[in-house]
N, C-alpha and C positions, 0 to 999 in steps of 0.2 A: 343539454340538446333533449329532446322527444328523440329517443329509440322505439322502434314499430316495428319490428319482425314476426313472417309468418309463422305458421308451426310446423307446416307440411303437410306431402298430399301422402303418407305414408300410411294414414289408418284402416282401418278402424282399429285396432290391436292397442292396446297400453304402450306406457313407453314410448312409444314409436315419434314422439319431439326431440329432434334434434338441435344441435348446434347450428347455431344460434339462439332459435329461440329458445333455451332450456335456462338464456340467463335473466339468473332473477331480480334484474333490473330494468328490466325492457319488456314494451309491452307485448304479448305474442298474442298470435290472432288467429281462431283455427275457424274454421268454414260451416256454417252452414245455407242448407237451399236457396237461391235466387229462383220467384219466380214470372217463367217468361217459357212460354210453348217453341221450339222451334219447326213444330212437325217431323220430327224427327232426331236421331240422335247426332250432337256435334262432332268436329274431326274429335275431340278424343275419348270419347264414347260416350257423354255424359246424356242418358234420351231426360224426356220430358219431365217423365215420373221422377226423375231425380234436381227436378227444377218447379217443381209444382207446391210448396213447403216452406216458408220461413222459417218456423216454429221444425224442422226438423233437420239434421243434423247431419251433410254429407259423409257417406261411409269413406270417403278417405283423407276427411282430417283426421289431419292428430292426435296421437293422445297422448297425453299425462299419464301416471308423473314423472318426475323428471328421474337419476337415477338417487340421488337423495332424500324421493319421499316430496321433494315439494310440487303442489300442485300448478299445472299448467293443462292448455293455453290462460290466458287471463280475460279473452273476450271472445265471442264471436261474433259472424257478418255473412250478407250471403256470398258465396264463394261460386255458384255457379250459372252457366248461362250471360254471364256479367257481359255486357255492351261496353266498346270503347272505342272512339280512332285506332286511324293509323297512318303510317309516315307516307305525306302524298310529294308528289313527284315539283309540284311546283305551289304556293303558294294560294289561294280563291280568297277573296274579299268582293262580293259577297258568293259565299260556297251556294253552287248551283249546278246543275249538270246528275253525273254518277260519277265527276273523279277516274282519277290516276292514280295510282298507287305507286311510292318511289319502286324502279326498277329492284334496288337492294331489299326491298319490300319482299319476303317468300312464303310470309307462315309460320318456322317456324317458331314452337317452343308456343305458338296459340292455337287452340283449336280450332279457331271458324267455326263456320255456323254447318248446314247438313251438305257433306257433298262440295267445299268451297271453303275459301281460306277465307275468305269474307261472308259478313254479314247487315244485319241482309242479303237475299241475292241480285243481285243485277246491280251496285256498285262498290265502287274501291274505297268509301270513304272511313268505312265503320267494319270490325271485326267486334268478333267475341271470345270468349276462351273458359275454363271451368277450372278454379286452383286455391289454394290457398295466398296465393298469392296476386290472387284481385281480390279476397276481404280484406286485407289488412292495408291495402292504399286506401277504400274508405276509411278506415278507423284513422288512418293517421290526418283523411279531413276533418273529421270531426275532432280530432287535436290542432288541427287548426282554428276550430270552430269557439272551441272554449278559450284559445290563447287570444283571440281577440273580443270574446265577446267580455271578458276579465278584464282587456282594456277598452271596452266602451264604455263600463261600468265603474273607471276608474278606481279599477282594483289592481295591487300590483302582479307581475308578467305572471303568473302559475310554473310552478317549478315542475319538471318531470314527474316530479312522489306526485303534485298536485294532482295535475294532472292523467296516471296514472285511477292515483283515486277515483276521482271525476267520473272517468267512461265509467269503472265498474260500479262507483255507485249509482248511478240510473242504469243500470242492464236493465234489461226484462227476460224472466223466467222462459227455458224453453220449455215444455213437458211434449214433443213430439216425437218421431225415431230419432234412435242415438243419444234422446238428452232422458226427461223430465224423472232428475238424478234430484242429490243434496247438492247444495251450495255448499262450498266453492267445486267448482267440480273438473274434474279432469277429463270429461266430456266438452264438456261446454262454460268450463272457466265459472265467473259470474251471470254471465247470459249474454245473449246478443243486444247488439248496440241500439240505441234506447234514446234519439235524441230529443224526443218531446220529456221525458222526464227530466231530463239536466236542466234546459231551460225554462221550464215548468219549478221544480227547482230552487234555483237559481235566482227565481223572479218571488219568493214564499220566502220566509224566513229561513235564516240559517247560521251555522256557526262557523266558520272558514278560518285556519289558523294553520299557515303555511311559512317551515320552515322557521321560523320567528327563533331571534338568536335568543329570547328570554325561553321559550323554550325547551334550547338542547340541556339535551342531558349529557353528564358529563360521568355519571358513573351508576353504576349497579345499585336496583331498589329505590329511584325517585318518580318520583309521580309529578302525573299534568293532567289537571282538570276542568273542567268545562261543567256548567249546569244551566238549563232552563226550563222550562214550561211546552206543553207543546203547542203548535201554534193552531192547525184545524184536523176536526180527528177525523175526518173523511178522506185524511190523506195519507198513504203510510210513512212510517220515521227510521232513516237509512243515517247511518254514521260509517263511514268509512276513514281506514289506516293506511296510509302504507309511508314508504323510506324508503329509500335507497341505501342501501346497507352498506356495507365496506370491501371494500376487492376481498375476497376470500380463496382459496385451497384450490388446486384444478384438479383435484384428485377429492374425495372423499366426500363430504361435506361442504357444502358452497356458503353456505349463512354464516353468519359472524355473529352481530346482535341481533335482538332479539327482543322487540318490543310486543307488549299485548295490549287486547282492548278489553273493555270493560262499561257494560251500560248499563247501569239503574236504573228505575222505571219502578215506582210508586213500593218496595223494598224490594224487589224481584230481580238478580242480578243475570247478564245476558256476558257472555264472555261471544269474542272476537272466533269467527271460521266457523260454530257448530249451530247446523243448519239441520230440520228434518225438512227435507223439501225444496221451495220457494224464505221459507222463514226458519228464523232465530228460534231458539227454542231451551229451555233452563238446564242447564246440568255443563256432562263432557267437560273435558278440560283446556288448557291454553294452548292456542297453535306455535309453536317452538321453532313451525320453518320453515312460515310463509313472511313474506314480508310486505305483503297485504294481509288487514283483516275485516272482515265487514258482517254487522250487525243490523237485522232486515225486521221490519215489527211491520203489522198491518192498520193498515184504515182501522179506526175504532178504537187504537191507543189512546189510553188520555192520561194526564196527570206530570209532574214535575217529574223529570230526564239529569241524571249525573251520567255526568260520560268521563272516562277514566279514560288515559296511556300510561303504563305502568311499564320504567325500564328495567325487566327483569335481569336481561346480562346485556353489560358494554362492554364490548371485549376488542374490539375492534377501531381504527379511526372513521367514522363514520361521516364527516366533514373534514374534506382536507385543505391544507395549506394557513389552517389557523393558532399552527400548536399546540391545540390541546391531541394527544396519542388514543383515549380515549374520550367519543365524543359519539354521537348519532343526532337527527335533526328528523323531523317527519313532516306528514302533510294530513289533517287533518277535516273533514266536512258532515256537518252535522243536520243538516235537511230537514225543514215542517220543525223546529225549534225556533221561540223566541226567549234566549239565553236572559237570563235571570244567575242574583250572584244568589247565593243560599245557603246555608249550614246543611252538613252530611254530618250524620255521627255514623264511627265504624270502628268494630272493638277486636281486634282477636283472639279473647277470651280469659278467664277471671285466669291467677295466678294464684295456686294456697299459697298463704304464708305462714299460717297457724293451723294448730288443730290440739286437742284436749287429749287423744287414746295413743298409747304409741309413740312409735315417732315414724321420721324417713318424709312428711308431711303426704303419709296417705289418707286418703275420703275413706271411715271405718265408720261402719252400722252405731247409728245414734254416738258420733263422733262430735263433738263442738268444731267447726271450721267456720277461720277465718280468710276469707280471699283478696284478692287486689283486684280490678275492674279497671284496667287503661281503655280506655276509650277516644280516639282520636277524629278531628275534624277533618273529614278529606276533601273539605266542602267547599266554599270558593268566598262563604261572609261566618261572618262571629258568630257564633251557637249567643244570645239574649243571658237565658238560665234554666239550664240543663237540668234535666235532674230524670237521677236511674231509680227506681224500683226494684227488687226482688219478687219475683213470683215465687208464691207458694202454689209450686208444683215439683212432677219430675223427686219428688220422697226428701223437696224442701218444708223443714215447716221450723214456726220461728223467726223469720228475716231477721232482719237488722232494719234500721227503719231508709228510709229512702236517702240516697248521696245527694245534696247538691252542686254538680259539675263549675254550674254556671257560668261565664265568658271564655270559650275557647277559640283560641283563633284559628283561623288557616292552618293545618298543616304545623296542630299544636297541638299535646296529649298531655290529659288529666286522667291521675288513678288517683283512688276510692278508696277507701274498705269494707267487704261486706261481711255478715257473719249471720252461723246457721247451722240450726243442728238437723 
């Protein structure tokens, strides 16, 4: 089940989202402004000035963070001057005339129009209202469209984690009032709903992995990777990881398992949820709290891309009823990328194994040093004739000859010695 909850209407202060919108595995929805003039304030005192820009976050929309530091909401969409039908006294087909609302309809908990429980005036078919309770159903409708689109494309029905990933991956950045901040944001989440971005991404090259058994982590330290080539440099590149975390405690930190997203393009590595404004930036630290992580790169990005999901900490049962006490599956979407197998060499650094001067394997001036350099193939294709060369810089002189690491299969590590003065 895909569960969608409203953020609440207690904004604009921080830490104003309440239960159940604080749930880590639900999709929590805040409210931006709608764009619809009423000619005055509606019954909730929302003015036309508060419904004139879908790029602004309305002041009443509740904000994060949660008490344990997690970011909420996840997404926002229009929540002021939203119109909808009212309960009619009798069915009408076709709809004609001004209509008659059922006697039990009194407009309670609904804003209505200007001086009326109906909008527009002069009829009883429709009313209007403002609040995150009205932005949330729009996101639920988007989730239903995603489900149907997967079915239409003969793909497996998306999991709740994949649905959440798709909604957040396709979001549009908001730079209006109450927004214009760094994603993933306690004001706008990952941004505003943008269905066009979703459908465009689904009609172009992408990589989709949704809670597949072979991808499931069963221990900390395990990794999953995929590689490819950016398909169209005129379009942005977006990667989103989401997972349904194991149930957590009712007090303190609610997060249990921790998966981390890393994306390497042409040697530069981006971590999930490290943003300046709308785009990912180098540096930062891995996100230990949120179970959705994104990397957004701009149009103009080219070259090879390597995506890694790391099981940094598997401490709970994220996949119930399979007999494993410790496990976690995940949903991953990579857009605007043609998947290709390729080797990716990685090293955690050299280890000193011998020295000529002194003791304790300490590097001393004019010392003759031998180090062991392990190289791991974290890619998806074996290396063929991998060679490493020790460069003469940073004080290194008289380096030993290049070392041939040969063929390293994916996931395997080979270590060779280097010596220098």
